[in-house]
C-alpha positions in Angstrom: -0.1 0.0 0.1 2.8 2.2 0.9 4.5 1.7 -2.6 1.1 2.3 -4.0 0.8 5.6 -2.8 4.4 6.9 -3.3 4.3 5.5 -7.1 1.0 6.1 -8.4 -0.2 3.9 -11.5 0.0 5.1 -15.1 -3.5 5.6 -15.2 -3.8 7.7 -12.1 -0.9 10.1 -13.6 -2.6 10.4 -16.8 -5.9 11.0 -14.9 -4.2 13.7 -12.9 -2.5 15.3 -16.1 -6.0 15.4 -17.7 -7.6 16.9 -14.7 -5.0 19.8 -14.6 -4.9 20.6 -18.2 -8.8 20.7 -17.8 -8.4 23.1 -15.1 -5.9 25.2 -17.0 -8.4 25.3 -19.9 -11.0 26.5 -18.0 -9.3 28.9 -16.2 -7.8 30.4 -19.6 -11.7 30.8 -20.8 -12.9 30.7 -24.3 -10.8 30.9 -27.1 -10.5 30.5 -31.0 -7.5 29.8 -33.0 -7.5 32.0 -36.2 -5.2 31.6 -39.0 -4.9 35.1 -40.9 -3.4 36.0 -43.9 -4.1 40.0 -43.7 -1.5 42.2 -42.3 -1.2 42.0 -38.5 -1.1 45.6 -38.5 -4.6 45.8 -39.7 -6.0 42.6 -38.2 -5.0 42.9 -34.5 -7.0 46.0 -34.0 -10.0 44.2 -35.2 -9.4 41.0 -33.3 -9.0 43.3 -30.1 -12.6 44.4 -30.5 -14.2 41.1 -30.8 -12.2 40.1 -28.0 -13.5 43.0 -26.0 -17.2 42.5 -27.0 -17.5 38.8 -27.0 -15.1 37.7 -24.1 -13.4 35.2 -26.3 -9.6 35.1 -26.7 -8.2 35.1 -30.2 -5.1 32.8 -30.7 -3.9 34.2 -34.1 -1.1 33.1 -36.3 0.0 35.3 -38.9 1.9 34.8 -42.2 5.1 36.4 -43.5 5.1 38.9 -46.5 7.2 36.6 -48.5 4.9 33.5 -48.3 1.7 35.8 -47.8 -1.2 33.4 -47.5 0.3 30.5 -49.2 2.4 29.4 -46.0 -0.9 29.3 -44.1 -2.5 27.6 -46.5 0.2 24.6 -46.6 -0.2 24.7 -43.0 -3.9 23.9 -43.2 -3.4 21.0 -45.8 -0.8 19.7 -43.5 -2.9 19.9 -40.3 -6.0 18.3 -42.3 -6.1 15.2 -40.1 -6.1 17.4 -37.0 -6.9 20.8 -37.6 -5.1 23.1 -34.8 -7.1 26.3 -36.0 -10.7 27.0 -36.3 -11.1 30.0 -38.8 -9.3 31.1 -41.7 -9.3 34.6 -42.5 -7.5 35.1 -46.0 -6.7 38.2 -47.7 -7.5 36.9 -50.8 -10.1 34.2 -52.4 -8.2 31.9 -54.8 -6.5 29.8 -52.5 -9.6 29.6 -50.2 -11.4 28.4 -53.1 -8.8 25.5 -53.5 -9.2 24.8 -49.9 -12.9 24.2 -50.4 -12.6 22.1 -53.1 -10.3 19.8 -51.3 -12.7 19.4 -48.6 -10.8 21.0 -45.9 -13.6 23.8 -45.1 -16.8 23.3 -43.6 -20.4 24.8 -44.3 -21.3 28.1 -42.1 -24.8 29.0 -42.2 -26.2 31.5 -39.4 -29.8 32.7 -40.3 -30.2 34.2 -37.0 -28.3 37.3 -37.2 -25.7 39.7 -39.0 -23.4 36.7 -40.2 -23.1 34.8 -43.5 -26.8 35.3 -44.0 -26.4 39.1 -44.3 -23.6 38.8 -46.4 -25.4 36.7 -49.2 -28.1 38.4 -49.2 -27.1 42.2 -49.3 -23.3 42.2 -50.4 -24.0 42.1 -53.9 -23.0 39.3 -56.7 -22.9 36.1 -55.6 -19.3 35.9 -57.1 -18.5 36.7 -53.3 -20.2 33.9 -51.7 -19.3 30.1 -52.2 -22.5 28.2 -53.2 -22.0 25.5 -50.5 -21.3 28.1 -47.8 -17.7 27.2 -47.5 -16.5 30.7 -47.6 -17.7 34.1 -47.8 -16.3 37.3 -49.1 -16.1 40.7 -47.7 -14.0 44.0 -47.6 -12.2 44.5 -51.0 -9.0 45.5 -52.4 -8.0 45.9 -56.2 -5.0 45.5 -58.2 -3.3 48.9 -59.0 -0.3 50.5 -60.9 1.6 52.1 -58.0 3.9 55.0 -59.5 6.3 57.6 -57.8 4.8 61.0 -58.1 8.2 62.8 -58.5 9.4 61.0 -61.3 5.5 60.0 -63.3 3.2 62.9 -63.7 -0.4 61.5 -63.0 -1.0 62.1 -67.1 1.4 60.0 -68.0 1.1 57.2 -65.5 -0.1 54.0 -67.2 -3.8 53.1 -66.9 -4.0 49.6 -68.0 -1.8 46.3 -67.8 -1.3 47.0 -71.9 0.2 50.3 -71.1 2.9 49.1 -68.7 4.3 46.9 -71.6 5.2 50.0 -73.5 8.7 50.5 -74.0 8.9 53.8 -72.5 8.9 51.8 -69.0 11.7 49.5 -69.8 13.6 48.9 -66.5 11.4 51.1 -64.5 8.6 48.4 -63.5 8.8 46.0 -60.2 6.2 43.3 -58.9 6.1 40.6 -56.8 6.7 37.1 -57.9 3.8 35.3 -58.7 4.0 32.7 -56.1 3.7 35.3 -53.8 0.2 36.7 -52.3 -2.2 38.2 -54.4 0.0 38.7 -57.4 -0.4 35.0 -58.1 -4.3 35.4 -58.3 -3.8 38.7 -60.4 -1.5 36.8 -63.1 -4.1 33.9 -62.9 -7.0 36.1 -63.9 -4.9 37.1 -66.9 -5.3 33.6 -67.9 -8.8 33.5 -67.0 -9.6 36.6 -68.8 -7.4 36.7 -71.9 -6.6 32.9 -72.2 -3.5 31.1 -71.6 -1.7 32.2 -74.8 -2.1 36.2 -74.5 -1.5 35.7 -70.6 1.9 34.1 -71.8 2.6 36.8 -74.2 2.0 39.2 -71.6 4.5 37.8 -69.2 6.9 37.6 -72.1 6.8 41.4 -73.0 7.1 42.1 -69.3 9.9 40.1 -69.2 11.6 41.7 -72.2 10.7 45.2 -70.6 12.8 44.6 -68.0 10.6 44.0 -64.9 12.1 43.2 -61.6 10.7 40.9 -59.2 10.7 41.0 -55.3 9.2 39.0 -52.4 6.1 41.4 -51.7 4.0 44.1 -52.8 4.8 46.2 -49.9 8.3 45.8 -50.7 7.5 47.0 -54.6 5.7 49.8 -53.1 9.1 50.8 -50.9 11.1 50.4 -53.9 8.9 53.0 -56.0 8.6 55.4 -53.1 12.4 55.7 -52.5 13.4 55.5 -56.1 14.2 52.5 -57.0 11.6 52.1 -59.7 9.0 54.1 -61.0 6.1 51.6 -61.4 4.8 48.5 -59.6 2.0 45.9 -59.6 0.3 46.1 -55.9 -3.1 46.3 -54.1 -4.8 49.3 -52.9 -4.0 49.0 -49.1 -0.2 48.8 -49.9 -0.7 52.2 -51.6 -2.8 53.7 -48.9 -0.2 52.6 -46.4 2.5 54.2 -48.5 0.6 57.5 -48.5 -0.3 57.2 -44.7 3.8 57.4 -44.5 4.0 60.5 -46.6 5.8 58.7 -49.5 5.3 60.1 -52.9 2.9 57.2 -54.4 -0.2 57.3 -56.3 -2.3 54.8 -58.1 -4.4 53.8 -61.0 -6.4 50.9 -61.2 -4.6 47.7 -63.4 -7.6 47.8 -66.1 -7.2 44.5 -68.2 -8.0 45.5 -71.7 -10.7 48.0 -70.8 -12.8 45.4 -69.1 -12.0 46.4 -65.6 -9.8 46.1 -62.4 -9.6 42.6 -60.6 -11.1 43.1 -57.4 -10.0 40.8 -54.4 -12.0 39.9 -51.4 -11.2 38.9 -48.1 -12.6 35.6 -47.4 -13.8 33.7 -43.9 -14.2 30.0 -43.5 -14.5 27.6 -41.0 -11.7 24.5 -40.8 -13.4 21.6 -40.9 -12.7 19.5 -37.7 -11.5 22.6 -36.0 -11.0 22.4 -32.1 -13.2 25.3 -30.9 -16.3 24.9 -33.2 -19.1 27.3 -31.1 -16.5 30.1 -30.7 -15.5 29.8 -34.4 -19.0 30.6 -35.2 -19.1 33.5 -32.8 -15.9 34.8 -34.9 -17.4 34.1 -38.3 -20.4 36.3 -37.6 -18.0 39.3 -36.3 -15.7 38.8 -39.6 -19.2 39.0 -41.8 -20.7 41.8 -40.1 -21.1 45.4 -41.4 -19.1 46.4 -38.0 -16.2 44.6 -39.3 -16.2 46.3 -42.7 -16.5 49.5 -41.1 -13.5 49.0 -39.1 -11.3 48.0 -42.2 -12.8 50.8 -44.4 -11.6 53.3 -41.5 -8.2 51.5 -40.9 -5.4 52.5 -42.8 -5.8 49.6 -45.6 -9.4 51.2 -46.5 -10.9 48.2 -48.1 -13.9 48.7 -50.0 -17.0 47.5 -48.3 -19.9 45.2 -49.5 -22.4 45.7 -47.2 -24.5 48.5 -49.0 -25.2 50.5 -45.7 -21.4 50.8 -45.1 -20.5 51.1 -48.7 -23.0 54.3 -48.7 -21.1 55.6 -45.8 -17.6 55.7 -47.6 -18.2 56.4 -51.4 -14.8 57.6 -51.9 -13.7 53.9 -51.5 -16.1 52.6 -54.1 -14.5 50.4 -56.6 -15.5 51.5 -60.3 -15.7 49.2 -63.0 -14.4 45.8 -61.4 -13.6 42.9 -63.7 -16.5 40.4 -64.3 -14.5 37.2 -63.6 -15.3 34.0 -62.4 -13.1 33.6 -59.0 -13.3 29.7 -59.8 -11.8 29.8 -62.8 -9.1 32.1 -61.6 -8.5 29.5 -58.8 -8.3 26.8 -61.6 -5.4 28.9 -63.3 -3.5 29.4 -60.5 -1.0 26.6 -60.7 -0.5 27.1 -64.4 0.1 31.3 -63.7 2.6 30.4 -61.0 4.5 28.1 -63.4 4.3 30.1 -66.1 5.5 33.1 -63.9 8.6 31.1 -62.9 9.4 29.7 -66.2 8.9 33.3 -68.0 10.2 35.9 -65.4 12.6 34.2 -63.2 
């Protein structure tokens, strides 16, 4: 008996450990695990608001600029058998579509409040909503041509993809590598919109015009701001961030052949089998609410809202002439576009 008391059985030890972990979890309070590819400086204040009003702690993992979105997508795939996260807040839609097709996202429906149902019914075209409820789009950005206002006048700054191919811009353009972030989706949209042959011709002409590749959009904007390049392909939020810093940068929408500019929604999705399903639904309701879009349009990223009431409050951030493209087709073109980018540009 004395030995049994001094040296507990393995079963007793495991039971004591489980009890200790359970007590620690209860003491920590409710939580939700978020994978987020949105720039941390924009996402953290938003998550602080959610924590304040919900009482749910957000354990967030962010992606690095050089592997934006792609790193977290790979992590989600690697963890498919035992998901560590509950919600994926992506800064783009194309990889989210691919995750949904792979069965890694769970349907989300909330007919009781300002969640997915409101986004579906009020936010506009169904292109921003997965038909099976596996992801929802909100808070748009657009692809743009950034330029240095001290080196390029507003009158001469190119206003379309085709204009950037002119020989006058030889050696003056920089862009993120197509494998990084939204640039991959942008190049994939050329394949979906123009067709593969024309898209490859555009890549070839960019190469012959001396385009330089960097690891991310923010780096491209910085190079333009500091005179290392005159033009860059980037997103609206990166130009707004540069202007906040007092940099001499402005932008024109990256129009594709007069048919419009690629708009890129943020997306929110439940991960199938996540560890905190009820808290995950609460976070989804928040991400898809008008309050969230209002916070983002007021932030330095100035995302364009989809909720009509919020859009009416901020008409200066409306995105005119969006490209009518099937995001599913763009997602289908993504592997080909990334491979072509490597073959032609690198």
